[in-house]
N, C-alpha and C positions, 0 to 999 in steps of 0.2 A: 395432694400436691406432691410433685416430684421436682427436685431442684435440678435445673439444667445448667451445666457448667462448661459447655464446650464452645469453642470458636471454630471457624471454618464453615460449619453448618450447625444449626440448633439440633438437628437430628437427621436420621436416615429413615424415610418412609416410602419404601417401594410399594407399588400397587399392582393389582391384577384381579382378574375375575376368577371366582371359584366355580368349578373345580380346576380350571386351567386354561385361561386365554387372556387376551388383551383386546379391548375394544375402544371405541371413541370416548366412552366415559372414563375408562382407566387412563387414556392419554390425556384427557382434559384435567382430571384430578391430579395426575402427575405434574402437568404443566403449572397448575395453580400452586401446588406445593413448592415447586422449584422457584416460582416467582416470590414466594414467601421466604426463600432462603434455604429450604430443606433440600437435601439430596433425595431425589426420587426418580426411579426408573420403572416404567411399566414392564411387568414380567409375566409371561404366560405360566411360569412355574412358581408362582408366588407362594404356594403352600409349602414347597420344599424350603423356601427361605424362612417362612414362619416356623417350620419345624426345626430348622437349624438354630433359630433364635431360642426356641423352647429348650433345646439341648444345652445351648450356651448358658442359659439362665437357670439351669438346674442347680447351680451353686448359690443362687440368691438366698435360699433358706439357710445354708451353712453360714454365709456371710452375716445374716441377720441373727442367728442363734448362737454361734460358737466363737470362742476366743480364737483369733487368727493364729496360725502356726502350721507345722507340717501335718498334724492330724486333721486339721480342717481342710488343708489342701488335698489330702488323700480322700476325704469324704466327698469333696467336690468332684474329684476325678471318678470316684465310684458312681456318684449320682449321674454324671454325664455319660459314662460308659453304659450304665444300665439303661438310660434313656435311648442312646444310640442303638443298643441291642434290641430293645422292645420295638422301636420304630422300624428297624430293619426286618425283624421277624414279621411285623405287621405289613410289610411291603409299602410302608409310607416313605416317600422320598424325602431326603434331608440333604441340604447343602453341607459340605464339609466345613470344618473350622478354617481350613486354608482358603476356601472360596469366600467365606464370610470376611476373613481378614483382608483378602485382596479387595473386596468390595469397600470395606471401611477405609483402607489406606490411611491417609492422614486427615480424613474429613472431620473427625471428631477429636479435636485437640483441646486440652484444658485451657480455659481462659486464664491469663496471667493475673487478672484481678480477683480471681476466685481461689479459695484455699483448696488444697487437695481434697478430693471427696472422702468423707468419713465412711460411707457405706453405700450400697446399692439401694434400689427402690424398695425392696422388702425390709431392709434395715431402716430406711427412712420411715416406712409405715409403722414399724414397731416403735421407733423412737418417738414419733408423734402420738402414739397411743390411741389411734382412732378406732382400733378394733378390726379394721379391714386390712387384709394382706393378700397378696397375689398368689400365695402358695397353692391354692386350689386351681389356678390356671396354669401352673407349672408342674410341680411334683405330682399333683393329683391327676393330671392328664396322662402322665407316664403310667401311673398306677392303673388308670381306667383302660388304657390301650393294652396293657399287660393282661388285665382281668378278662377283657373281651376275647383274648386269644388263649386263655387257659394258662397264662404265665403269672409269675409274681414279680413285683418290683419292690423288694424289701427296703432298699435304701431310700427311694423316693417316698414310700409309705411312711417310713420312720421320720423323714424330714417334714412331711406334711403334718403328722401328729405333733411333732416337736414344736413347730412354729405355732400351731393352734394352742398347745399347752402354754407356751410363753405368753400368748395374747390373753388367755383366760386367767393366768396366774398374776399377770402384771409385772412379771420379772423383766429386768432390763435386757435390751439386745446384747448379744455377745456374752451372755452370762453362763453359757454352758461349755463344758470341756468336750471337744470333738472326740477325744479318746474314749469317752464313755459311750458316745453314739456308735463309734466304730466297733467297740466291744459288743454292743447289742446286735450289730449287723453280722459280725463274725460268729456270735454266740451260737 
């Protein structure tokens, strides 16, 4: 379960066909989503948008594992930059952060009847203690794409291991100092 706290739209769920087209099914699904209140645009380049979301969410592991602060911010920036680099080398199209922000606009605004979010979806998973976290769909994807091309992705690999270590140990979310992880990456 992920808590949804936005007004304007409950979410943005653009659709498209893989590897890259739009057809009657995508149009129909997008229409159904819009009728349910979601923002949804059929996109022939849907994978570029999915990969943009992957890069944007590279910081989820940091949000879940580390105490907030400048070191955590730097770790997020490094994870995102590493993801962008790996995907660029792989020739995988990615929408830019600016394109994503323009798409989001003010569609997802915090509901006034909801408290400010405590953390993202990975943080929520760790907090609930279910044992399942999305890090293998985020950081591990960057690591895999790097490995397939003879590259390394040390920041994302470290974040993947770190979140799994937190799950196994039962330590609480945000219990790690990002400076220690940065030192390991720089080491």
